[in-house]
N, C-alpha and C positions, 0 to 999 in steps of 0.2 A: 721504809726499809725496816724500822723498829717492829712494826706490826708483823712483818713476814717472819723475821727471825724469832720473835717472841711466841707467835702462834706454834711454830715448830717445837720450841723448848717447852711450851706447856703441854703438848701432845702426849707427853708420858704420865702426866698426872691425870687421874680420873674425875674429871669434872667438866662440865659444859660451861661455855662462856661465850659472850659477843664481845666483839672488840671493833672500835672504831679509831680512825686517825683524825687529829685536828690540830689546828695551830694553837700554841700555848694560849695566846690571847682570847681563844674562843671556848676554853674549858668550861668556863661558867654556863655555857649553852647545854652542856652535857650533865650538869649536877642533878637533873631530875631522874636520870636512869643509869648512870654510871657510879660505880662504888670505889673502884681502884683506878688511880691515875699514874702512869709512868711518864715522867717528864725531865728532860735534860735539866741537869743542875744549873746549867747557864740561864735557864729560863724561869726559874723558882719564884723570882721577884715579881713576875706578872699574873701569878697563879695564887688564888686564895681558896684553899679548901679546909674543911674543919672535920677532924676525926669524930668529934661528938655528935656529927650529923651523918656518920657513916661513909665519910669520903677519906679514902686513904691514899697517900702521896708516897710514891716510890721515886727517889731522885736517880736519875740515870747519868753516870759518868762516861759510859763507854756503850754506844748503842749496839756495838757488836757482840756485847757480852750477854747474849741471849740466855745462857744457862743460869747465870747469876739473876738476871731480870725475872726469868721464869720462876726461879726458886723463891725469890722476894714475893711475887704475886701469890705463888702457892702458900707460902707462910701466912699471908694476910688472910687468905681464904680459909686456911685450916684453923686459925685463931678466932676470926670474927664470922665466919659463914660456914661453920662446920656441916651444917645440914646439906650443903651444895656438894659436898663429897660423896662420890659413889663407893660406899664401903659395904 
């Protein structure tokens, strides 16, 4: 569900992205290609990410708050990956 609502929220921002859904315990298998991770606050203890290695974590409190999640993702892209923005 998170993937569906966030894709819709990100549509208003002008950048391309790929998105995958996985269990929190399997996030480690995605660190070779994913940069931004949106994960439920309740599951943060099973995830180990390092911003020094370009891994950005967005803790999610309400999965239905797609606008807020989309904005947080955009903020990370704008700050850390500005070359991805179509300006």
